[in-house]
N, C-alpha and C positions, 0 to 999 in steps of 0.2 A: 570265597570262604576264608575266614581268618586263619592265620598260621597256627595260633594257639588251639583253635577248634580242631584243625587237622591233626595236631599232635595228640590231643585227647582221643580222637577217633582211632589213631594208631594204637594207643595204649589199650583202649577198650577191645579192639580186634585181637590184640595179643592175649589179653585176659581170656577172651572167649575161646580162642584156639587152644590155649593151655588147658582151660577147664573142660574142653571136649575131646581131649586126646584119647581117653579110654573109650569114647563112643565112636569116634571117627578115625582113630589112630591106625597106623600101618603095622600089622602084625609081622610083616616080613622084614622089619628093620634089622639091619646087619649089626652084629656086635663089633665094638671097637677093640682091636687087639690090645692086650696089655703092654706095659712098657717093656717087660722082658721079651715078649714076642716080637715087638717092634725092633728091639736091638738085635735079636737073633736074625731077623729078616735082613737087616742092614748088613750084618756081618757075612751072610751067605753070599758067595761069589766075590767076596772082597778079602784080600789077605790082611791079616792083622799087621800093624806096623810094629816092628820089634823095637823096644826101647833098650838102649844100652844102660847098664848099671851105672849109678852115679856115686860119687864120693859122699861121705857123711856130711850133711850140712848143705850140699849143693841142691838147689831147687830144680825139680823136674819141670819140663815145659808145661805150660798151662793148657788144659783141655776144656774149653768152654762147653763142648757138647756133653762131656761127662758130667759137668756141673748141672746142666739143664736136666739131664736124665735123673740125677740124684736129688732133684728138687731144689737146687741151689741157685736158681736163675737170678734171684735177688742179690747174690753176692758178686755178680760180675762187675768189674770196675768200669762203669759207664759214667763219664764226667758230664755234668750238665753243660749245655751250650750257653755260653755267655756272650757270644759275639753280638754287638748292637745290630748288625745287619740282619741276623737271624731273628733277634727279638722283635724287630719291626714287623716281620712277616708271620709272627705267631698268630694262630687263629683266635679271633675274639670269642669269649665265652658266650654260649647260647643264652638267649633270653629265657628266664624261668617260666615254667608253665603257669597257666592260670590255676586258681584253686581247683581241686578235684571236683567232679560232679557230686551233687547231693546224693544221687541215686542212679543206678543203671538198671533198666528194665529189659529183660531178654526173653526171646522166644526162639525155639529151634524148629526147623523143618527137616525131618529125617526121611529119606527115600525109603519106600516100602520094600519088602523083601523081593529080591530078584530084579529090582529096578535101580537104575543109576541116572542121576540128573546130568544131562548134557548141556553144553554151552548154548546150543540153539534153543533148547527148552527154557533155559534160564533167561535168556535175552527176551524171548517172547513173553514170559511171565512178568518180568520187570517192566517192560513197555506197557503191558496191559494194566498194570497197577500204578502207573505214573511215577516209577522210579527212574533216576538218571544216574548213569555211570560217571563218577567224578573223583574227588580227592581221595587219596590213599588207596586208589584202585578198587573201591567198593561202590555200591549203589546207595543213593540217597533220595529221600522224599523231601523236597524243598518247599518252604512256605514263601509266598509272594513277598518280595522285598526283603527277605531275610538271608543272612549269610550262613547261619547255623542250621543244619538239617533237622527236620522233625524227627526222623528216625533213619536208620541205615540198615543195609543188608550186606553181610560179609560171608565169605566161605567158612564153614564150620571146620573144615579140614585144613591142614597145613598147606600153604603158608598163610592163609587167612584172607588173602586178597585174590583178585582176578587179573589175568593178563589180557589186554585188549586184543592182541593178535593171535590168541590161542583158542578162540571160541569154537572153531571147527573140531578141535581135538580135546577140549576141556570136558572133564567128568568129575563129579563129586558125589559123596553119599549124603550130604546135607548142607544147609545154609543156616545162618543165624540172623535174626532181626533184633536190633537193639536201639534204645533211645536213652539219652542222658538228660537228667533234670538238674537245673532248670533248662528249659528249651525255648524255642521261639514262639510257642503257644502254650495254652493251659495244659497241664499234665493229663487231665482226663480226655481232652480232645485229641491230644497226641496219641494216647493209649488206644482210643477207639479207632483212630486212623491206622495205627500199626497192626492192631488185631485184625481189622477188616482186610488189610493187605496180606497178612500172613495166611489167613484162611483162603483167600482167593489164590494166592501163589501155591499153597498146598494142594488145592484142587488141580491146578494146571500142571504141577510137577509130580502128581501122584505121591505125595509125601504126607507123613503124619505130623501133627502139630504137638510139640512138647513144651513144657514150661522150663524155667531156668534150671531146675533140678533134673531135667531130662525125663520127667514123668509125663504121661499123657495129659494133655491140657483139658481140665474138667470145668464144668459150670461153676463148681464151688471155688476153684482157683480164679476163674474169671471174675466172679463177684467180689472176691477178696481183693484182687488188684484194683478193681474199679473203686472200691471204698478207700483203698490206700491213696489212689490218685486224687479223689475228692478231698481227703484230709490234707494232702500236700498242697492242693490249690487253696484250701482255707487258711493254711499256715502262711503261705506266700502272699495271698491276697485277702487279708482279713476285711470283713465288712465293717465299715465305720458308720 
């Protein structure tokens, strides 16, 4: 799989996870202590350093920590490294991403009430529907002879991917299937393949199928997307 394709998959997974935070988020997230609380905690158990009074005009010792806490980190006197030896070892800039996808089509599978999707269940479901674990630690449906996936399946909850060595302990409340256009095959064919896989996986995981807006997937929405895929194919492959 091409590096640019993997990068876009990572971007899409990030978008999906951020977009589904309110649906699959963790309500027990701990609050981050404020700056004043953090400073108070650091001072507990530690004696303050007494500063001797100084004469008028005499500079007090610089306190970088105080500057950082006051929001003045950018004022620290950090000189740029100009050594030729260091310059030779500077990392090269990353190659730019390919143009963004024309469109991202997404479906969600949300575990029904009182049910959680386990790693063993997910592995069985993906194997049964022809998905392979691969780049960016998510599952892909690959087309013969193609490097770009037809569609992919990611974790709808943070962090968005799966860990290969944690299937025995893995649990999630939902997964997301998505495809980017243009892809390795016609948009309508790719959509039909992804929808069929989503329905089958939903049956195996006892999960409800939702659209990109997290609404129950209806026949009207299915017909609408199919027409949109036909129109996309007509635009990209006009009849001459």
